[in-house]
ROMAR-937235 format. One line per field, with one value per residue: x, y, z of N, C-alpha, C in turn; residue in three letters; residue number from 1. Coordinates in steps of 0.05 Angstrom, whole numbers, always signed. Layout:
! ROMAR-937235
n_xx: [X; ...]
n_yy: [Y; ...]
n_zz: [Z; ...]
ca_xx: [X; ...]
ca_yy: [Y; ...]
ca_zz: [Z; ...]
c_xx: [X; ...]
c_yy: [Y; ...]
c_zz: [Z; ...]
residu: [ALA; ...]
num: [NUM; ...]
This chain:
! ROMAR-937235
n_xx: [-452; -403; -338; -305; -335; -345; -293; -268; -299; -281; -231; -244; -267; -223; -188; -217; -215; -160; -155; -184; -150; -104; -126; -134; -82; -64; -96; -76; -27; -3; -7; +19; +68; +41; +35; +43; -3; -11; -43; -48; -49; -77; -81; -142; -175; -163; -196; -192; -187; -161; -114; -42; -11; +25; +39; +49; +26; +7; +28; +26; +51; +36; -18; -88; -114; -158; -157; -193; -195; -180; -162; -165; -118; -99; -84; -26; +14; +66; +121; +164; +214; +192; +202; +235; +211; +228; +205; +213; +189; +192; +163; +149; +167; +204; +208; +265; +277; +251; +202; +150; +109; +81; +15; -35; -101; -168; -215; -187; -152; -98; -40; -43; -10; +33; +60; +59; +85; +68; +63; +31; +22; -24; -75; -61; -8; +8; +38; +10; -27; -55; -108; -114; -97; -57; +14; +53; +97; +114; +113; +71; +86; +107; +69; +100; +143; +192; +223; +219; +244; +260; +299; +346; +342; +291; +282; +248; +256; +256; +259; +255; +222; +264; +310; +370; +383; +364; +307; +283; +224; +210; +212; +196; +162; +177; +158; +174; +159; +156; +129; +107; +69; +26; -3; -64; -103; -134; -151; -143; -87; -68; -48; -63; -39; -36; -46; -19; +18; +53; +80; +90; +155; +192; +231; +299; +341; +395; +415; +397; +414; +391; +346; +323; +304; +283; +278; +240; +227; +183; +157; +140; +88; +103; +89; +96; +81; +87; +96; +46; +12; +29; +14; -40; -55; -41; -77; -125; -123; -121; -171; -203; -189; -208; -263; -272; -263; -309; -347; -333; -342; -397; -414; -398; -432; -480; -475; -474; -525; -556; -553; -594; -629]
n_yy: [+302; +251; +262; +219; +178; +192; +200; +150; +122; +142; +120; +65; +64; +80; +37; -4; +9; +2; -53; -71; -55; -86; -136; -133; -131; -181; -215; -208; -231; -267; -242; -221; -171; -138; -84; -69; -37; +17; +45; +112; +155; +212; +256; +284; +350; +392; +406; +464; +480; +512; +561; +568; +615; +674; +723; +781; +765; +715; +650; +602; +553; +511; +486; +469; +421; +379; +321; +299; +251; +207; +207; +179; +193; +178; +124; +95; +72; +26; +21; -16; -63; -126; -197; -239; -291; -350; -375; -403; -390; -359; -314; -289; -234; -193; -130; -97; -48; +20; +26; +20; -23; -4; -6; -16; -3; -16; +37; +76; +135; +145; +105; +54; +31; -19; -69; -122; -174; -220; -241; -258; -290; -271; -295; -268; -260; -218; -187; -192; -177; -217; -205; -194; -144; -99; -98; -42; -21; -67; -104; -148; -217; -261; -318; -363; -353; -369; -387; -341; -285; -242; -187; -155; -101; -96; -110; -149; -209; -259; -322; -327; -374; -424; -394; -375; -328; -281; -238; -172; -152; -105; -62; -70; -19; +23; +63; +116; +149; +210; +211; +155; +138; +170; +149; +126; +72; +24; -27; -97; -102; -53; +15; +85; +146; +208; +277; +281; +240; +258; +270; +215; +188; +166; +106; +99; +52; +56; +101; +99; +60; +42; +12; -50; -108; -174; -233; -296; -293; -271; -216; -220; -204; -150; -161; -179; -233; -244; -193; -169; -200; -186; -132; -138; -162; -120; -80; -105; -108; -54; -38; -67; -45; +8; -3; -20; +27; +55; +23; +31; +86; +86; +58; +94; +137; +113; +105; +159; +177; +148; +171; +197; +159]
n_zz: [+608; +613; +589; +577; +555; +501; +485; +491; +454; +405; +406; +401; +350; +319; +327; +305; +250; +245; +254; +210; +168; +180; +171; +116; +98; +116; +86; +36; +34; -1; -49; -110; -113; -77; -31; +36; +82; +129; +184; +205; +261; +296; +354; +378; +382; +439; +500; +533; +598; +634; +620; +616; +659; +675; +717; +759; +806; +798; +783; +740; +709; +676; +634; +640; +607; +571; +533; +475; +449; +393; +323; +257; +208; +160; +113; +102; +49; +46; +9; +9; -13; -34; -20; -68; -108; -138; -200; -248; -294; -355; -368; -322; -283; -240; -207; -186; -143; -141; -178; -229; -269; -331; -349; -397; -392; -410; -415; -388; -400; -393; -378; -326; -265; -239; -194; -202; -235; -262; -319; -382; -447; -496; -543; -589; -585; -552; -496; -434; -373; -318; -322; -375; -393; -431; -431; -431; -483; -508; -568; -607; -605; -656; -679; -688; -657; -608; -545; -510; -476; -421; -409; -362; -371; -389; -441; -488; -519; -572; -607; -676; -720; -744; -738; -704; -682; -636; -636; -622; -587; -567; -508; -440; -409; -354; -298; -252; -189; -152; -104; -86; -49; -57; -99; -127; -108; -149; -149; -169; -167; -186; -196; -198; -225; -190; -170; -122; -124; -162; -228; -273; -283; -335; -336; -349; -371; -382; -356; -304; -254; -208; -213; -237; -276; -261; -290; -290; -238; -184; -149; -82; -34; +12; +64; +130; +167; +222; +244; +231; +262; +314; +312; +307; +356; +390; +372; +384; +440; +453; +434; +469; +518; +512; +508; +560; +587; +572; +597; +651; +656; +648; +693; +732; +721; +731; +786; +802; +786; +821; +871; +899; +914]
ca_xx: [-444; -374; -322; -292; -352; -340; -264; -263; -312; -263; -210; -254; -270; -196; -177; -232; -202; -134; -159; -192; -126; -88; -139; -129; -54; -61; -110; -60; +1; +7; -12; +44; +72; +25; +49; +28; -14; -9; -61; -35; -69; -70; -99; -162; -173; -163; -213; -175; -202; -146; -90; -20; -10; +49; +36; +63; +13; -1; +48; +15; +68; +24; -46; -106; -128; -168; -158; -220; -194; -161; -174; -149; -112; -93; -74; -2; +24; +95; +131; +189; +218; +184; +219; +233; +206; +235; +182; +222; +171; +206; +146; +148; +189; +202; +222; +283; +279; +226; +190; +124; +102; +60; -6; -57; -126; -191; -231; -169; -137; -70; -33; -42; +16; +31; +85; +54; +98; +60; +53; +24; +18; -52; -78; -48; +21; +13; +45; -12; -30; -74; -134; -114; -89; -32; +38; +62; +124; +121; +97; +61; +106; +95; +59; +121; +165; +197; +244; +215; +262; +259; +325; +346; +334; +263; +280; +234; +267; +246; +272; +238; +225; +286; +332; +384; +389; +341; +296; +271; +196; +206; +221; +176; +165; +173; +157; +179; +144; +168; +114; +90; +47; +4; -17; -91; -107; -158; -157; -129; -58; -63; -48; -67; -25; -52; -30; -2; +41; +71; +80; +107; +181; +200; +256; +319; +358; +423; +424; +388; +421; +377; +323; +329; +284; +293; +259; +238; +221; +160; +159; +118; +79; +122; +75; +109; +59; +92; +91; +18; +0; +34; -3; -68; -58; -40; -102; -147; -121; -129; -200; -215; -185; -227; -290; -273; -266; -337; -362; -327; -356; -425; -418; -396; -457; -501; -472; -482; -554; -569; -546; -617; -647]
ca_yy: [+275; +248; +263; +194; +161; +199; +196; +121; +113; +148; +100; +40; +68; +80; +10; -19; +14; -10; -82; -75; -52; -109; -159; -130; -139; -210; -229; -205; -240; -282; -227; -213; -142; -123; -68; -67; -11; +23; +67; +132; +168; +237; +262; +304; +376; +392; +426; +479; +489; +535; +566; +576; +644; +684; +751; +788; +752; +687; +635; +576; +546; +491; +490; +447; +414; +351; +311; +289; +225; +202; +205; +167; +214; +166; +97; +98; +48; +23; +10; -30; -85; -153; -219; -250; -320; -362; -389; -417; -382; -336; -290; -277; -215; -177; -105; -92; -19; +35; +32; +7; -30; +12; -24; -2; -14; -4; +56; +96; +148; +142; +79; +49; +22; -44; -83; -150; -182; -247; -236; -280; -283; -278; -309; -253; -257; -194; -191; -182; -185; -239; -195; -189; -116; -98; -86; -21; -22; -93; -111; -176; -237; -278; -344; -383; -345; -387; -379; -313; -278; -214; -179; -137; -75; -97; -119; -175; -222; -285; -334; -334; -402; -430; -376; -377; -301; -270; -212; -157; -145; -80; -61; -64; +8; +27; +91; +122; +171; +224; +203; +131; +135; +186; +135; +117; +43; +19; -55; -114; -96; -30; +42; +107; +170; +230; +301; +276; +223; +271; +260; +192; +192; +141; +95; +96; +31; +63; +122; +94; +33; +34; -5; -71; -129; -201; -253; -321; -287; -254; -202; -226; -182; -143; -164; -198; -244; -241; -165; -164; -213; -169; -108; -147; -165; -93; -66; -118; -100; -26; -37; -78; -25; +30; -12; -21; +55; +62; +9; +45; +112; +81; +51; +119; +152; +98; +112; +187; +180; +134; +183; +206; +137]
ca_zz: [+601; +616; +564; +572; +538; +473; +479; +487; +429; +383; +406; +390; +321; +307; +328; +285; +224; +247; +250; +182; +152; +185; +158; +88; +94; +119; +64; +11; +40; -24; -73; -122; -114; -58; -12; +61; +90; +157; +192; +221; +279; +310; +375; +371; +395; +468; +514; +552; +622; +645; +605; +633; +665; +689; +723; +784; +829; +790; +768; +733; +686; +659; +630; +647; +582; +570; +506; +466; +435; +371; +296; +236; +189; +134; +111; +86; +36; +50; -16; +12; -32; -25; -26; -94; -108; -164; -212; -272; -317; -367; -371; -296; -280; -215; -207; -163; -142; -138; -204; -234; -296; -343; -359; -411; -383; -423; -398; -377; -421; -387; -367; -298; -257; -223; -187; -207; -260; -271; -346; -400; -476; -504; -568; -611; -579; -536; -468; -419; -345; -314; -330; -403; -399; -445; -419; -449; -493; -521; -591; -608; -613; -676; -670; -689; -640; -585; -526; -502; -453; -413; -399; -339; -380; -398; -469; -492; -543; -579; -630; -698; -729; -762; -734; -679; -673; -623; -645; -599; -591; -552; -480; -420; -399; -326; -289; -224; -178; -130; -80; -92; -30; -67; -120; -120; -113; -164; -148; -189; -165; -203; -184; -217; -218; -180; -165; -99; -131; -181; -255; -276; -296; -349; -328; -370; -361; -386; -338; -277; -246; -183; -220; -256; -277; -257; -302; -276; -209; -178; -123; -64; -17; +33; +89; +149; +182; +251; +251; +230; +285; +337; +309; +312; +385; +402; +366; +399; +468; +454; +431; +494; +540; +507; +515; +589; +596; +569; +618; +676; +655; +651; +721; +748; +716; +746; +814; +807; +784; +843; +897; +913; +921]
c_xx: [-413; -360; -311; -309; -346; -311; -258; -276; -295; -240; -219; -257; -243; -184; -192; -221; -175; -136; -167; -168; -108; -100; -134; -100; -51; -74; -94; -31; +13; +1; +14; +45; +56; +42; +32; +19; -12; -27; -44; -55; -58; -90; -118; -157; -174; -182; -197; -192; -188; -120; -67; -18; +15; +46; +52; +52; +6; +22; +38; +29; +56; -6; -62; -123; -135; -170; -185; -218; -174; -177; -154; -144; -104; -83; -50; +6; +54; +106; +158; +190; +208; +204; +214; +230; +211; +212; +190; +203; +184; +189; +141; +172; +183; +218; +239; +287; +251; +215; +165; +122; +80; +40; -28; -83; -149; -207; -214; -153; -107; -64; -37; -15; +13; +59; +82; +65; +91; +47; +47; +24; -10; -52; -64; -19; +28; +20; +24; -11; -50; -102; -136; -107; -61; -10; +50; +91; +131; +102; +89; +84; +94; +88; +80; +145; +168; +219; +242; +231; +259; +286; +323; +338; +306; +260; +268; +244; +254; +261; +252; +242; +248; +310; +345; +391; +364; +333; +282; +242; +190; +216; +197; +181; +159; +172; +163; +163; +158; +155; +97; +66; +22; -11; -44; -94; -134; -166; -142; -99; -50; -64; -52; -53; -44; -33; -11; +22; +61; +69; +98; +133; +189; +228; +274; +340; +388; +433; +416; +393; +408; +354; +332; +306; +297; +272; +261; +233; +196; +165; +135; +110; +100; +109; +90; +87; +63; +86; +61; +3; +4; +17; -32; -73; -59; -66; -125; -147; -129; -159; -214; -212; -204; -256; -293; -275; -296; -354; -357; -341; -386; -431; -416; -421; -480; -500; -481; -512; -569; -565; -571; -637; -648]
c_yy: [+273; +247; +235; +175; +167; +195; +167; +111; +120; +129; +73; +42; +67; +52; -9; -16; +2; -40; -88; -74; -76; -134; -157; -138; -169; -225; -227; -214; -255; -268; -216; -182; -125; -108; -63; -39; -8; +47; +86; +149; +195; +241; +285; +331; +373; +413; +439; +490; +513; +537; +573; +606; +651; +714; +756; +773; +723; +674; +606; +567; +526; +496; +466; +441; +385; +343; +298; +264; +225; +202; +192; +188; +203; +138; +98; +72; +48; +8; -3; -54; -111; -174; -229; -280; -330; -379; -407; -412; -357; -311; -277; -258; -198; -152; -103; -62; -6; +44; +14; +0; -11; -7; -8; -17; -1; +14; +78; +108; +145; +115; +78; +36; -2; -54; -113; -157; -210; -244; -261; -271; -291; -291; -295; -248; -232; -202; -177; -190; -208; -231; -189; -160; -116; -86; -67; -25; -46; -98; -141; -194; -256; -306; -365; -375; -363; -374; -349; -308; -249; -207; -161; -109; -74; -105; -147; -186; -249; -296; -339; -362; -404; -411; -381; -349; -289; -243; -199; -149; -119; -82; -55; -37; +10; +57; +93; +146; +184; +215; +179; +128; +151; +173; +126; +88; +40; -10; -70; -109; -72; -4; +62; +132; +192; +255; +297; +258; +236; +257; +235; +199; +166; +132; +91; +76; +38; +84; +117; +64; +24; +16; -26; -91; -156; -221; -279; -317; -270; -241; -209; -202; -176; -144; -186; -207; -240; -212; -158; -177; -197; -144; -115; -150; -138; -78; -78; -110; -71; -23; -46; -58; -2; +22; -13; +8; +63; +48; +23; +71; +107; +74; +76; +136; +139; +104; +140; +190; +166; +147; +190; +184; +132]
c_zz: [+603; +590; +557; +554; +508; +466; +474; +462; +405; +382; +395; +360; +307; +306; +309; +257; +223; +241; +221; +163; +155; +170; +128; +81; +96; +96; +38; +15; +16; -50; -85; -123; -95; -38; +13; +67; +120; +163; +210; +236; +289; +333; +366; +386; +426; +479; +536; +575; +635; +629; +624; +636; +681; +693; +749; +807; +823; +775; +764; +707; +667; +656; +640; +622; +582; +540; +500; +449; +412; +345; +277; +214; +161; +136; +92; +74; +37; +26; -14; -7; -19; -33; -55; -93; -136; -174; -236; -295; -330; -370; -344; -292; -255; -218; -182; -163; -142; -165; -207; -263; -306; -357; -373; -405; -398; -404; -386; -399; -417; -375; -336; -291; -238; -216; -192; -235; -270; -298; -361; -429; -483; -532; -592; -606; -563; -508; -451; -390; -343; -322; -360; -411; -411; -429; -439; -457; -509; -544; -590; -618; -633; -665; -669; -672; -616; -568; -519; -476; -447; -399; -375; -346; -391; -427; -471; -519; -547; -603; -652; -707; -749; -759; -706; -668; -661; -636; -622; -606; -575; -524; -462; -408; -369; -320; -259; -215; -155; -103; -86; -74; -39; -90; -110; -127; -127; -164; -170; -190; -182; -187; -206; -207; -209; -177; -142; -105; -148; -208; -257; -292; -309; -341; -352; -359; -363; -365; -309; -270; -220; -188; -240; -255; -274; -268; -286; -246; -207; -151; -106; -48; +5; +61; +105; +168; +212; +260; +251; +253; +311; +336; +315; +341; +398; +397; +381; +428; +471; +452; +457; +516; +536; +514; +546; +601; +594; +591; +645; +678; +660; +680; +739; +745; +731; +776; +820; +805; +806; +870; +913; +920; +951]
residu: [UNK; UNK; UNK; UNK; UNK; UNK; UNK; UNK; UNK; UNK; UNK; UNK; UNK; UNK; UNK; UNK; UNK; UNK; UNK; UNK; UNK; UNK; UNK; UNK; UNK; UNK; UNK; UNK; UNK; UNK; UNK; UNK; UNK; UNK; UNK; UNK; UNK; UNK; UNK; UNK; UNK; UNK; UNK; UNK; UNK; UNK; UNK; UNK; UNK; UNK; UNK; UNK; UNK; UNK; UNK; UNK; UNK; UNK; UNK; UNK; UNK; UNK; UNK; UNK; UNK; UNK; UNK; UNK; UNK; UNK; UNK; UNK; UNK; UNK; UNK; UNK; UNK; UNK; UNK; UNK; UNK; UNK; UNK; UNK; UNK; UNK; UNK; UNK; UNK; UNK; UNK; UNK; UNK; UNK; UNK; UNK; UNK; UNK; UNK; UNK; UNK; UNK; UNK; UNK; UNK; UNK; UNK; UNK; UNK; UNK; UNK; UNK; UNK; UNK; UNK; UNK; UNK; UNK; UNK; UNK; UNK; UNK; UNK; UNK; UNK; UNK; UNK; UNK; UNK; UNK; UNK; UNK; UNK; UNK; UNK; UNK; UNK; UNK; UNK; UNK; UNK; UNK; UNK; UNK; UNK; UNK; UNK; UNK; UNK; UNK; UNK; UNK; UNK; UNK; UNK; UNK; UNK; UNK; UNK; UNK; UNK; UNK; UNK; UNK; UNK; UNK; UNK; UNK; UNK; UNK; UNK; UNK; UNK; UNK; UNK; UNK; UNK; UNK; UNK; UNK; UNK; UNK; UNK; UNK; UNK; UNK; UNK; UNK; UNK; UNK; UNK; UNK; UNK; UNK; UNK; UNK; UNK; UNK; UNK; UNK; UNK; UNK; UNK; UNK; UNK; UNK; UNK; UNK; UNK; UNK; UNK; UNK; UNK; UNK; UNK; UNK; UNK; UNK; UNK; UNK; UNK; UNK; UNK; UNK; UNK; UNK; UNK; UNK; UNK; UNK; UNK; UNK; UNK; UNK; UNK; UNK; UNK; UNK; UNK; UNK; UNK; UNK; UNK; UNK; UNK; UNK; UNK; UNK; UNK; UNK; UNK; UNK; UNK; UNK; UNK; UNK; UNK; UNK; UNK; UNK; UNK]
num: [1; 2; 3; 4; 5; 6; 7; 8; 9; 10; 11; 12; 13; 14; 15; 16; 17; 18; 19; 20; 21; 22; 23; 24; 25; 26; 27; 28; 29; 30; 31; 32; 33; 34; 35; 36; 37; 38; 39; 40; 41; 42; 43; 44; 45; 46; 47; 48; 49; 50; 51; 52; 53; 54; 55; 56; 57; 58; 59; 60; 61; 62; 63; 64; 65; 66; 67; 68; 69; 70; 71; 72; 73; 74; 75; 76; 77; 78; 79; 80; 81; 82; 83; 84; 85; 86; 87; 88; 89; 90; 91; 92; 93; 94; 95; 96; 97; 98; 99; 100; 101; 102; 103; 104; 105; 106; 107; 108; 109; 110; 111; 112; 113; 114; 115; 116; 117; 118; 119; 120; 121; 122; 123; 124; 125; 126; 127; 128; 129; 130; 131; 132; 133; 134; 135; 136; 137; 138; 139; 140; 141; 142; 143; 144; 145; 146; 147; 148; 149; 150; 151; 152; 153; 154; 155; 156; 157; 158; 159; 160; 161; 162; 163; 164; 165; 166; 167; 168; 169; 170; 171; 172; 173; 174; 175; 176; 177; 178; 179; 180; 181; 182; 183; 184; 185; 186; 187; 188; 189; 190; 191; 192; 193; 194; 195; 196; 197; 198; 199; 200; 201; 202; 203; 204; 205; 206; 207; 208; 209; 210; 211; 212; 213; 214; 215; 216; 217; 218; 219; 220; 221; 222; 223; 224; 225; 226; 227; 228; 229; 230; 231; 232; 233; 234; 235; 236; 237; 238; 239; 240; 241; 242; 243; 244; 245; 246; 247; 248; 249; 250; 251; 252; 253; 254; 255; 256; 257; 258; 259; 260; 261]
């Protein structure tokens, strides 16, 4: 059987995964804190028909090897900074820099991590995510507390009733990772630390100026629609070309099997 049939089929499978990933990026273009993904490929093993040789009588400086296609080796998450969008909501906060909010989620012993800063206050005054998960580091704000504000260092302050002096309800805790791409995605804009990501390092606002918080803003997805459209067209054309290779190989086999007619 012709190698090209199997080789082209690996190309079609790879481009299908590529299109699936592009579709996921496009569908999350308005998801707060979403980070785009990119499929990475490698060529498959080669079938060596003749190895290079250099002797007194033979001089073959190059080999005769046939590639067997392509494989997907991973889907990499690109943690570049997304654009900030002003919301005029004091509970919305965006991270500027490479850090993550620590979120306490029921069912997990350790905190999970997120870049989505669209926070709310629940009925008990706790700072929570849209799913009701607690933001680590902040205590409950009293029912009569007003004028809630989040500082650049993560300090959450409010005005008690009848007072003009703000009181602090704690600091939003952030963590950094040596390899953010090693974080495991668990859905709902959340990540889980793994051995590949490294241990979380707590952010210290006094010693680390590379990270800050910006209230009244949200970080948008770092997906660029034009780039994704170009990638989609490229993947579609590559898929089409591989399908035509299979058609051509099939026609060649049909010609070969019809030689004795």
